[in-house]
C-alpha positions in Angstrom: 23.9 -16.6 -49.0 21.2 -17.0 -46.4 21.2 -18.8 -43.0 19.2 -21.9 -42.5 15.7 -21.5 -41.0 15.0 -22.7 -37.4 13.5 -26.1 -36.7 9.8 -25.6 -36.6 8.1 -28.8 -35.4 8.2 -32.5 -35.8 7.3 -32.4 -39.5 9.9 -29.7 -40.1 12.4 -32.0 -38.3 11.6 -34.6 -41.0 12.3 -32.1 -43.6 15.6 -31.2 -42.0 16.5 -34.9 -42.2 16.4 -34.5 -45.9 18.7 -31.5 -45.7 21.2 -33.4 -43.5 21.3 -36.3 -46.0 22.1 -33.9 -48.8 24.7 -32.1 -46.7 26.7 -35.4 -46.4 27.8 -35.0 -50.0 31.0 -33.0 -50.6 31.1 -31.5 -54.1 34.1 -30.6 -56.2 34.6 -27.1 -57.4 35.7 -27.6 -61.0 33.7 -25.8 -63.7 35.0 -27.3 -66.9 32.5 -28.3 -69.5 32.0 -32.1 -69.7 34.4 -33.9 -72.0 32.0 -35.8 -74.1 34.7 -38.0 -75.6 35.4 -40.0 -72.4 32.4 -39.5 -70.1 28.8 -40.5 -70.4 26.3 -38.0 -71.7 24.9 -35.9 -68.9 21.5 -36.3 -67.5 19.1 -33.4 -67.2 16.4 -32.7 -64.6 14.2 -29.7 -65.0 12.0 -28.8 -62.0 9.2 -26.3 -62.9 7.1 -24.9 -60.2 3.7 -23.3 -61.0 3.0 -19.7 -59.9 6.1 -19.4 -57.7 7.0 -15.9 -56.7 10.5 -14.4 -56.8 10.6 -14.3 -53.0 9.0 -17.7 -52.3 12.3 -19.4 -51.6 14.4 -18.7 -48.5 17.5 -18.4 -50.6 15.8 -15.7 -52.7 14.8 -13.6 -49.7 11.7 -15.4 -48.5 12.6 -15.3 -44.8 9.4 -17.0 -43.8 9.8 -19.8 -46.2 11.1 -23.2 -45.3 13.2 -24.5 -48.2 16.3 -26.2 -46.8 16.9 -28.4 -49.8 16.6 -25.6 -52.3 18.8 -23.4 -50.1 21.4 -26.2 -50.1 21.0 -26.6 -53.9 21.7 -22.8 -54.2 24.7 -23.0 -51.9 26.2 -25.9 -53.8 25.2 -24.4 -57.2 24.3 -21.1 -58.8 21.4 -18.7 -58.3 20.3 -17.0 -61.5 18.8 -13.6 -60.5 17.8 -12.3 -63.9 16.1 -15.4 -65.3 12.9 -14.9 -67.2 9.9 -16.9 -68.2 8.8 -15.9 -71.7 5.3 -14.9 -70.6 3.6 -14.7 -67.3 1.0 -17.4 -67.8 0.9 -21.2 -67.9 0.8 -22.7 -71.4 2.7 -19.8 -73.0 5.6 -20.2 -70.6 5.7 -24.0 -70.9 5.8 -23.8 -74.7 8.9 -21.6 -74.5 10.7 -23.8 -71.9 10.3 -26.9 -74.1 10.9 -25.4 -77.5 13.5 -22.6 -77.0 11.1 -20.2 -78.7 9.2 -17.2 -77.6 5.7 -18.6 -77.4 4.3 -16.0 -79.7 6.5 -17.4 -82.5 4.6 -20.7 -82.1 1.1 -19.3 -81.7 0.7 -20.5 -78.1 -1.0 -17.7 -76.1 -2.3 -17.6 -72.6 -3.5 -20.7 -70.8 -5.2 -23.5 -72.8 -8.5 -24.7 -71.3 -10.1 -28.1 -71.2 -11.1 -29.2 -74.7 -9.2 -26.4 -76.4 -8.6 -27.0 -80.1 -5.1 -25.5 -79.7 -2.0 -27.5 -78.9 1.8 -27.4 -79.3 2.3 -28.1 -83.0 3.8 -31.6 -83.5 6.1 -30.1 -86.2 7.9 -28.2 -83.5 10.7 -30.0 -81.6 10.8 -30.1 -77.8 13.8 -30.7 -75.6 12.8 -34.4 -75.4 12.7 -34.7 -79.2 16.1 -33.0 -79.5 17.7 -35.4 -77.0 16.1 -38.7 -78.1 18.4 -39.2 -81.1 21.3 -39.0 -78.6 19.9 -42.0 -76.8 18.1 -40.2 -74.0 15.2 -41.6 -72.0 12.6 -38.9 -71.5 9.7 -38.4 -69.0 7.3 -35.8 -67.7 5.7 -36.2 -64.3 3.3 -33.3 -63.5 1.3 -30.6 -65.3 1.6 -30.6 -69.1 -0.8 -27.8 -70.3 0.1 -27.9 -74.1 -2.8 -30.0 -75.3 -5.2 -32.3 -73.5 -5.7 -35.2 -76.0 -4.4 -37.0 -79.1 -1.4 -35.3 -80.7 -1.4 -32.6 -78.0 -0.2 -35.0 -75.3 3.4 -35.3 -74.3 3.9 -38.8 -75.6 3.4 -37.2 -79.0 6.2 -34.7 -78.3 9.1 -36.9 -77.5 8.3 -38.1 -74.0 8.5 -41.8 -73.3 6.5 -41.6 -70.1 3.9 -39.2 -68.7 1.9 -39.1 -65.4 0.0 -36.0 -64.4 -2.6 -33.4 -65.1 -3.2 -32.2 -68.7 -3.8 -28.6 -67.5 -4.1 -26.5 -64.3 -5.5 -28.0 -61.2 -8.1 -25.2 -60.9 -9.8 -26.2 -64.1 -12.3 -28.4 -62.4 -15.9 -28.1 -61.2 -14.8 -26.8 -57.8 -13.3 -23.6 -59.2 -14.3 -20.7 -56.9 -15.7 -18.4 -59.5 -16.2 -20.4 -62.8 -18.4 -23.5 -62.6 -18.3 -24.5 -66.2 -15.2 -26.7 -66.1 -15.5 -30.5 -66.6 -14.1 -33.1 -64.2 -10.3 -33.0 -63.9 -8.6 -36.0 -65.4 -5.3 -37.7 -64.5 -3.2 -39.2 -67.3 -0.8 -42.1 -67.5 1.0 -41.8 -70.9 -1.8 -41.2 -73.4 -4.6 -42.8 -71.3 -6.9 -41.3 -68.7 -6.5 -43.4 -65.5 -8.8 -41.3 -63.3 -11.5 -39.2 -65.0 -12.5 -37.2 -61.9 -9.7 -36.1 -59.6 -11.2 -35.1 -56.2 -9.9 -32.7 -53.6 -8.5 -35.7 -51.6 -6.6 -36.9 -54.6 -5.2 -33.4 -55.2 -3.4 -33.7 -51.9 -1.2 -36.4 -53.6 -0.1 -34.3 -56.7 3.3 -33.3 -55.4 4.0 -36.8 -53.9 2.9 -38.6 -57.1 5.3 -36.5 -59.2 8.1 -37.2 -56.8 7.5 -40.9 -56.6 7.3 -41.3 -60.3 10.5 -39.2 -60.8 12.5 -41.2 -58.2 11.4 -44.4 -59.8 12.4 -43.1 -63.3 15.9 -42.1 -62.1 16.4 -45.6 -60.5 15.3 -47.3 -63.7 17.7 -45.3 -65.9 21.0 -45.4 -64.0 22.9 -46.6 -67.0 21.0 -44.5 -69.7 21.2 -40.8 -70.2 17.8 -39.2 -69.4 15.8 -36.0 -69.5 13.4 -35.8 -66.6 10.9 -32.9 -66.6 8.9 -32.4 -63.3 6.4 -29.5 -63.8 4.8 -29.4 -60.3 1.1 -28.5 -60.2 1.8 -26.5 -57.0 1.7 -23.8 -55.7 -1.0 -23.0 -58.3 -4.4 -22.7 -56.6 -6.2 -24.5 -55.2 -3.5 -25.3 -52.8 -3.1 -28.9 -51.5 -0.5 -30.7 -49.5 -0.2 -34.3 -48.4 -1.2 -35.0 -44.8 2.5 -35.2 -43.8 2.9 -31.5 -44.7 -0.4 -30.1 -43.6 0.5 -27.5 -40.9 4.1 -28.5 -41.1 5.5 -25.0 -41.0 3.0 -23.3 -38.7 2.9 -20.4 -41.2 -0.1 -21.2 -43.3 -1.1 -23.5 -46.2 1.0 -21.7 -48.9 4.2 -22.1 -46.9 3.3 -25.8 -46.3 2.9 -26.3 -50.0 6.4 -24.8 -50.7 7.8 -27.0 -47.9 6.5 -30.1 -49.7 8.0 -29.0 -53.0 11.3 -28.5 -51.2 11.0 -32.0 -49.8 10.4 -33.3 -53.3 13.5 -31.6 -54.6 15.5 -33.1 -51.7 14.2 -36.6 -52.6 15.3 -36.2 -56.2 18.7 -34.9 -55.3 19.1 -37.7 -52.7 18.2 -40.3 -55.3 20.7 -38.9 -57.8 23.4 -39.1 -55.2 22.5 -42.6 -54.1 22.5 -43.8 -57.7 25.9 -42.3 -58.3 24.5 -39.8 -60.8 25.0 -36.4 -59.1 28.2 -35.5 -60.8 26.7 -36.4 -64.2 23.4 -34.6 -63.8 22.5 -30.9 -64.4 19.5 -29.9 -62.3 17.6 -26.7 -63.0 14.8 -25.4 -60.7 12.6 -22.5 -61.8 8.9 -21.5 -62.3 6.5 -20.8 -65.1 5.5 -17.3 -63.9 5.2 -15.2 -60.9 2.6 -15.3 -58.1 -1.2 -15.1 -58.6 -1.5 -12.1 -56.3 -5.3 -11.9 -56.4 -5.4 -15.0 -54.2 -3.8 -13.2 -51.3 -2.6 -15.6 -48.5 -2.9 -18.5 -51.0 -0.4 -16.8 -53.3 3.3 -16.1 -53.0 5.3 -12.9 -53.1 7.4 -11.4 -55.9 9.0 -8.8 -53.6 10.9 -6.6 -54.3 9.5 -6.9 -57.9 6.4 -5.1 -59.2 3.1 -6.9 -59.8 2.8 -10.7 -60.5 1.4 -13.3 -62.8 -0.5 -12.1 -65.8 1.7 -8.9 -66.2 4.9 -8.0 -68.0 6.3 -6.2 -64.9 9.2 -8.0 -63.3 7.1 -9.8 -60.7 5.2 -11.6 -63.5 8.1 -13.1 -65.4 11.4 -12.9 -63.4 11.7 -16.3 -61.7 13.8 -17.7 -58.7 16.1 -20.0 -60.5 18.8 -22.4 -59.4 21.3 -24.4 -61.5 23.1 -27.3 -59.8 25.7 -29.7 -61.1 28.5 -30.8 -58.7 31.9 -30.6 -60.3 30.7 -28.4 -63.2 28.9 -25.4 -61.7 30.9 -23.7 -58.9 29.1 -23.7 -55.6 27.7 -20.5 -54.1 27.8 -18.5 -57.3 25.3 -16.0 -58.7 24.6 -15.2 -62.3 23.0 -11.8 -62.8 23.1 -11.9 -66.6 19.8 -11.8 -68.5 18.8 -15.4 -69.2 15.5 -17.1 -69.9 13.6 -20.4 -70.2 14.1 -20.1 -74.0 17.8 -20.8 -73.3 17.2 -24.2 -71.8 16.8 -26.2 -75.0 19.9 -24.9 -76.7 22.0 -25.3 -73.6 21.0 -28.9 -73.0 21.4 -29.7 -76.7 25.0 -28.3 -76.6 25.9 -30.3 -73.5 24.4 -33.5 -75.0 26.0 -33.0 -78.4 22.6 -32.9 -80.0 21.5 -30.9 -83.1 19.3 -27.8 -82.7 15.9 -27.8 -84.4 16.0 -26.9 -88.0 13.4 -24.2 -87.5 14.4 -20.9 -86.0 14.5 -20.7 -82.2 15.1 -17.7 -79.9 17.2 -19.2 -77.1 20.9 -19.3 -76.8 23.4 -21.6 -75.1 24.1 -20.2 -71.6 26.6 -22.9 -70.5 29.4 -20.3 -70.5 27.5 -18.4 -67.8 26.5 -21.5 -65.8 30.1 -22.8 -65.8 31.5 -19.5 -64.8 33.7 -19.0 -67.9 35.7 -15.7 -67.7 34.0 -12.8 -69.4 30.8 -14.7 -70.1 27.9 -12.4 -70.7 24.3 -12.7 -71.6 23.9 -14.0 -75.2 20.8 -11.7 -75.7 21.0 -8.1 -76.8 17.4 -7.8 -75.7 14.6 -9.6 -74.0 11.0 -9.1 -75.2 8.0 -9.0 -72.8 4.9 -10.2 -74.6 1.4 -10.5 -73.1 -0.6 -12.6 -75.5 0.6 -11.2 -78.8 1.0 -7.7 -77.4 4.5 -6.4 -77.1 4.4 -4.6 -73.7 8.1 -4.0 -73.0 11.7 -4.7 -74.1 14.9 -4.9 -71.9 18.5 -4.4 -73.0 21.2 -4.4 -70.3 19.8 -2.6 -67.2 17.2 -0.7 -69.2 13.6 -1.7 -69.6 11.2 0.2 -71.7 7.4 -0.3 -71.3 5.1 0.7 -74.2 1.6 2.0 -73.5 -0.7 -0.9 -72.5 -3.3 -1.9 -70.0 -2.5 -4.2 -67.2 -4.2 -5.8 -64.3 -3.4 -4.9 -60.7 -5.0 -5.5 -57.3 -4.5 -2.0 -56.1 -3.8 -3.4 -52.6 -6.9 -5.6 -52.2 -6.0 -9.3 -52.4 -8.3 -12.2 -51.8 -8.1 -14.8 -49.0 -8.3 -18.5 -48.3 -8.8 -19.6 -51.9 -11.2 -16.9 -53.0 -9.7 -14.4 -55.4 -10.1 -10.7 -55.4 -11.1 -8.8 -58.6 -8.3 -7.1 -60.5 -8.5 -3.5 -61.7 -7.3 -2.5 -65.2 -4.7 0.2 -65.0 -2.7 2.0 -67.8 1.0 2.0 -68.3 2.5 4.7 -70.5 5.9 4.9 -72.3 8.0 4.3 -69.2 11.7 3.6 -68.9 13.3 1.9 -65.8 16.9 1.2 -64.9 16.5 -2.2 -63.3 20.0 -2.1 -61.8 18.9 0.9 -59.7 15.2 0.4 -59.5 14.2 -3.3 -59.7 10.7 -2.4 -58.4 10.0 -0.3 -61.5 8.9 2.8 -59.5 10.8 5.7 -61.2 10.1 6.4 -64.8 13.3 8.0 -66.3 12.2 8.2 -69.9 12.5 11.9 -70.1 16.1 11.9 -68.7 17.3 9.3 -71.2 15.7 9.9 -74.7 18.6 8.1 -76.4 18.0 4.9 -74.5 14.3 5.1 -75.3 15.1 5.5 -79.0 17.5 2.5 -79.0 15.0 0.2 -77.3 12.2 1.4 -79.6 14.4 0.4 -82.5 14.9 -3.1 -81.0 11.2 -3.4 -80.4 10.4 -2.5 -84.0 12.6 -5.2 -85.3 10.9 -7.9 -83.1 7.5 -6.6 -84.1 8.4 -7.3 -87.7 9.2 -10.9 -86.7 6.6 -11.8 -84.1 4.0 -9.1 -84.5 2.3 -6.8 -82.0 -1.5 -6.5 -81.8 -1.2 -3.2 -79.9 0.1 -1.7 -83.2 -1.9 -4.0 -85.5 1.3 -5.6 -86.8 1.3 -9.2 -88.0 4.7 -10.9 -87.6 6.3 -12.4 -90.6 7.9 -15.3 -88.7 5.0 -16.6 -86.6 4.4 -20.3 -87.0 1.0 -21.9 -86.5 0.0 -23.7 -83.3 -1.2 -27.3 -83.6 -4.9 -28.0 -84.0 -6.9 -30.7 -82.3 -10.3 -32.2 -83.2 -13.1 -31.9 -80.7 
C-alpha cells in the first residue's frame, strides 16, 4: 500500500476533491459471491487504458504519478500483480478482452488500420452478447479498434450504444512519421458524427468518454448493465483537456494519467450516488505496456523488461485493479497468473449467463477475486504470442522464451511526440524465474533442463491448436476473422 501523493497545485486540489468524495464511503469487508436468488444481477464496468505501463499508477510503484482515485480503488479493492494482456498491441488485446480467447484463435493479429478488411467475426460472442440475454444494457465509450465500418462496429457485436474512435488516435494525417492516414472519424452508434477530428477535439477524448459513461450509469439505475470504457489515452499523440494541462507540473504524460484518474473517480462517484457501488464490479487495466520509443510521451514498465510490441513482461503484464465493495476484500493483492481472457467467463458466471458455444481460453477467476481459501490460477500455462509467432510460455514462476527477434530501443528513446527508431535484437532459448527475476535478466535454462523440457511440451501442445509461424505450424483450432467490404 502506498501513501497519497502531495498536493501539487490548484488543479491537483480539484483532483483531490474527487478523492475526498470517494473516501466518504465506508465499504464492508465480506467477500461472499453474490446470491443471485435474492439480489439484482451485478453491474460490470471495465475501464481499459491504452499503452499504460506497469509503473504508471502510483499504487503500482509510479511514485511520480498522481492517481489518487485509482490508489483508493486499490486500497478498497484488489491489485492483480500478474495480470496479462493476450498480446502487446491494440486490436489483438481488445479481441481477447471481449471474447475470452487468445486473439490468435480468432485471427485478429496486430493493430487494424483504417479501411482494413479484417474485423472481429460476427460469429464470435463478445461479453456484451453473452450478457444481453440476461437483460443487460451494454455500452462502449472510447476506442473500439476491431473493425471500422458495417459489421465490424460495436453495435453489431452486442453493444446498444457506442461513442468514440474506431481505431487509435494516431491513425490520422498528423502522424509524426506516416502521412498516409485518412482523417480521423468520431462515431455515435453506427454513424460518423465528425469525419475529421482535429487536435483541439482530441483534447476532449477522455472527457467525452467520461461524460457518456456517467450519463449511461444514471440512465440504467434499475437495469443491470455492462459498461466498457476503453480510453484513447495514454496512447500517443497525448492530449488532455484544458483543466488538466500542466496540472501535475511533471509533464504532459503525467497530466494525461491524472485526467484518466479523474475519470475513474467520476465513474466511482456516480455509482455511489446512484446507490450502485455494492452491486457493481469495476475492473481497471490496460491493453498493453508503454510505447517506449516515444520517450517522455510514454510510460514506464519498471521493473519489467521492454514494453509494447514485445512478449517480455513489460509488453503484456498490466497494472490491474478489481473493485467491488462488500465482495472483494479491501487492500488485497492477487499474485496468481490471470489475464484479459478471464474477464468474459468471470462476468458470465457472476451474471448467470451461458458461455459461448465455441471454445474459449479464459477461465472464471472469481474464486481469486473474492479471496476464497486455497484459490489458485486456473491456468497451467500462459502463452505469449506476437502476431502468430509463439515467443514464450509461462507456467508457475517459470517463463521460457523461444528463439525470436524482438524490437528494443537500446537506451535511445524519442521525445515530445517524435518516436525513436527501434533496433531488432535476438532472443535465444531463455528461461527466467519470474518470482526471483521479474526483469528477465538472468537466463537459467542450463541450470533447469527439466523445466525447459516441461515448458517446451506445453508449447508444443498449444502450437498444435493455435499454430506458430516461427516453426511453420498451422493451428488446427484457429477460427477466421471477420471480413469487411471496401
